[in-house]
N, C-alpha and C positions, 0 to 999 in steps of 0.2 A: 715786634713793633706794632702789629695789629691789635694784640691784647692791650698793650700800653695806650694806644689811641682810644680804645673803647673805654678804658678805665678813666682816662682824662676827660672824655666826653661825659661819662656818668658822674664824675666828680663835679664838673662844671654845672650840670643840671641840678644836682643836689644843692650846690651852693646857691643857685638862683632861687630854689624853692625855700631854702632855709632863711633867707632874708625876707620872705613873705612878700616879695614884690613882683616876682616873675615866675612863671611855670610853663613848661613845654611838655606836651603829651603826645606819645605815639599811640595810635589807636587804629581799629579797623574791624573788618568782618569778612570771613570766608564762608562761602555757601556753594556747595556742589551737590548735584543730584544725578541719579540714573533715570532715564526716561524713555518712553516710546511716544513720540509726539506726531500728531496730525491735526493742523488747524483747518477750519473750513476753507474750502477751495484748493487745498494741497492735492496733488495728483498721487503722492506716495507718502507712506509713513516713514518717519526717521527715528532710529534708535541710537541713543548716544549718551555719553556722560558730559554734562554741561554745567556751567557756572551760573549762579544766581537763580535758583529755583524760587526762593521766597524773598531774598534780598539780593541786590546786585553787589557783588564782592567789592571791597575797597580797602584802602589803607592810606595813612597820611599823618601829618603833623598839625597841631593846633596849640595855641597858647594865649596867655593873658599876662598883662603887666599892670600892676596897681600904680596909678599915677598920683593917688592922693586926692583928697576932697571929693571922694565918691566917684572919681573918673577911673575907667579901665581901658587899656588899649588891648586889641586882640588881633589874631591872625588865624587863618586856616588854609592849608594846602593839602588837599586830599585827592587821591587818584582812583579811578575804577580799574579793576583787574579781572581777567577771565581765568579763574583758578584752575579750570580743567586743563589748560594748556599753557598758561603763563603769559598770554597775550595782554598787552596793555589796552585799557579802554573798554568801552562797551561794544563798539563796532569799528569797522575800518575807518580811519580818518578821525576818530575821536581825539580831542586834545588831551595831553597828559594829565593835567590837573583839572578834568572836566567836572568833578564833583564839587570842589571848592578852590578858590584862589582869591582870597580877599583880606582886607584889613578892616578893623572896626573900632569904634569909639563908643563906649557906653557909660551911662550915668543915670541920674534920676529922670532925665528927659527921655530915656529910651536908648536905642542903639542905632547908630549909622554905620552902614557898610559900603565899601567900595571894592568892585571887582566882580568875580564870578560867584554867584550864589544860587540858592533855589528860585525857581520860577514861582509866581503866585499860585499856579495850579497844583503844585506838588503836595504840600502839607495838607490842604483840605481833601485831596483825593486819597491820600494814604491814611489819614485819620478817619476818613468817611467810609471805609470798607473794612471788612473783617480780616482780609488777607494782606493788609498793609501795602508795602511797596514791592509786591511781587509782579515783575514784568513778564513772568512766565505763566502764572496760574490765576492772578487776580483779574476777573473779568472787567472791572471798572478801569484798571490801569491799562489793560490790553486795548480796550475800545478807545481810550483817550489818547494813548501815547505810542502805540505799536502798529504801524501800517503792515499790511500783508503783501509780500512780494510774490504773489501767485496769481492764479486765474481770476480770483475775485477782485484784485486791485483795490481792496478795502483801504481806505484813508483813515489815519488817526484823526480824531476830532479836535485835539489840541495840537497846533502845528509848530510851536516854537520851543520844544524840548521842555524837560523838567527842570533845567537850570538856565540862567541867563548870564551871558558874559557882559562886560563893560557896563554894569549897572550901578545905580545909586539906590540903596534900599534903606528904609527907615522903619524900625520896629518900635511900637509904642510901649510904654511901661504896662505891666499886667496890673489891671484894675479889676478886682473882684472876679478873677478868672477869665477876663476878657483881654485879648491882645490882637493887634492888627499890624499888617505890613503893607507899606506903600512903596512901589517899585517902579523904576524908570531905567530902560535900557537904551543906550545911544547906539545908532546904526553905524557910525564911523565909516560910511562909504562915500567916496567922492562924488559930489553931485547927487546925493541921496534925497535931496528935496525934503529933508526932515523926517525920513523914515525912521521909526522907532517902535519899541514895544512899551506899553504902559500897563500897570495892573495893581491889584490890591487883593488882600485876603483878610479873613479874621478867624480866630479861634476862641471858642468859649468852652470852659470846663467848669461846670457847676454841679459838684457831687456826682451823681450817676448820669447827669445829662451832659452830652457833648453836642455843640452846634457849630458848624463851620461852613465857609463858602469862599468863592473867589470870583474875580472878573479880570479878564485880559483883553487888550486890544493889540493884536500881533500884526506886525508888518515885516519883520526880519527873522531869519532862521538862526539856529544855534546848532552846535557850540561854536567857539571862535568869534570872530567880529560879525559874522552873519550877513548873508546877502539878502536882498529884498525878495520877499516871497512871491511878488507879482500880483498881490492882492491884499486885502485887509480882512482879517478874521477876528471876530468878536465871540468870545466863549465865557461862559459862566456856569457855576454849579452851587447848589445849596445841599447840605447834608446834615443828618442828626443821627444820634444813637442814644440808647438809654439802657444802663446796666441794671438789670433786675436781679443780678447775682446768679440766678439759675440759667439765664439766657440774656444776651445782649443783642437786640435787633438793630439794624442799620437801614437807613432810607436815604436816598439822594436822587436829585433831579438836575439836569443841566442841558444847555442848548448851545449850539455853535452856528453862527451865521457868517457867511462869505460874501464879500463884495466882489462879484465877478466882472464888473464893468471894465472892458479893455484888458482883461487878464486872460492868458493862454493857459487853460486848465485841462487836465486829462479827462476822458469820458467818465472815469470812475469817481471824479470829484463830485462834491455836493455843494448846494447853496445854503442848506439848512439841515441841521441834525439835532434830534432830541434823544437824550439818554436817561433811562430810569434804572435804578438799582435797588434791590432788596437783598439784604444779607443778615446773617446772625452768627454769633459765636456762643458756645456753651462749654463751661468747664467740665471736664470729664477726667478723673483721675488726676495725674500730674500734668495734663495737657489740656487742649481744647478742641472741640469739634468746630470746624469752620465751613460756612456755606455762603455762596454769593451767586445771584442771578442778575444779569444785566441785558437790557435790550436798548439798541440804538436804531432809530428809524430815520432815514434820510428822505429828502423831498422827492426823489425819484420813485418812492414807493418801496424800495428795497430795505431790508432790515437785517440786523445781526443780533443773534441771541446766544449768550454764553453762560453756561452754569458750571460752577466748580464746588466740589465738596471734598473735605479732607480732614486729617487729624495732625495736630502738631503737639509733640510730646517733649516736655522739658526734661533734659537729663540733669541740668544744673541751671544756675542763674545765667550762665553765658552760653550754654550749648543746648541745642534742641535738634530733634529729628522730625521729619514730617513725610506724609504720604498724601498725594493729591490726584483727584480724578476729575477730568474736565471734558465737557461736551460743547462744541462750537458749531453754530449754524448760521449761514448766510443765504438769503433768498437765491434760488436757482444755482446753488453751489453744492459740491460734495460736502457732506457732513464730516466734521473732524472730531475724533475722540483721542485724548491724551491721558497718560498716566505717569507719575513721577514719584520717586522716593529719594529723599536727600538728607543732608545734615548741615547745620549752620552753627558757626562759632564765632563769638565776638571777643576781641581782645583790646 
C-alpha cells in the first residue's frame, strides 16, 4: 500500500510538470560537524557532534504555477532541523516551518509575498561575508544574530531574527543587476499600539563587484507572532566585495541604535553598537580558503573581536567538507577558541 501511494504521488507530480503549468520540488540541506567549541565568556569547553556548521540544516517543499500572461503563483514551506539528533527547529520553541511559510505572486512588476520569509538583514549579511550563513563559524553572523548565554551576557546586534512572520514583502524586478526588497511585519498583538517591524534591503551584482545593504526598524520579536521587544531598535549595514579571481575581499560596516526610554533592559544591553568586518576568500585546489575578522564595539566601551579561518573543499556540486578554526574575544572575559570539521550536502 505504501509503495502504491508513493507511486501515485510521483505520477501526480509528473503530470503537473508535464502540463508545464505547475511544479513542486522537495529540497533541503544537511550539515553536520564534529567540534571542540569555546566561545568568549564560556567557563568550559564543549566537544560534540552538532548540526549546522556552515549552513543551518533544513528541508521542505516549494512550487510554482504558471497563471499565464506572465504571472506565476508560488509557495514555500520549509523547516529547520538539527541533523545530529533529529530535533526539529533551530532551538527550543522554534516554529515548525520557521524557515519559510509563504505564498507569492510574481510577474513583470516583481514579486509580492505573504507569510513568513527572510528578514531584511539576512541576505546582505550572508552575501556580505566569505562564510555565508554559518551561525557557528561566521563572525559577522555570530555578532549580528547569536547572543551568548554565558558570563559575558553578549547581546546580538540584530534583535528580530533572520526571518519575519506575518509579513508583506515586495521584491522589485532585477534591473541591471540591482534588486531590492521592501518588508512590513504586522505585530498582531492585542493593544499593541501599532508595534511592527519595517525594513528594506538591496542587492547589486555587477560582474566581479557585489554591493549590498539593509535597514530595519524592529519592535517585535520572532519567530511566531512575536511579542513587543520593550524598545525600538534600528540597525543597518553596508557591504561590498570584489572578485579578483585569485582573491575576493569583503568589507562591511553596520550600526545598531536602541531607544531605551522607559524600557527595562538587562545590564549587558547596549544603546549603540558599531560593527566592522574584513574578510576574504581565495580559490585553492577544488575548494577555497576562507577568512573573516569582525569587531563590534558597544557604547559601554566593551568590544568583541572574532576571527575565523578555514578551508572548504568541494567533493561535488552538491557536497563539500570543511575545517574551521575560530578565536573569540570579549573585553574582560575569558578568550574562546573553537575548531570544527564537517560535511554539507544539498538535495
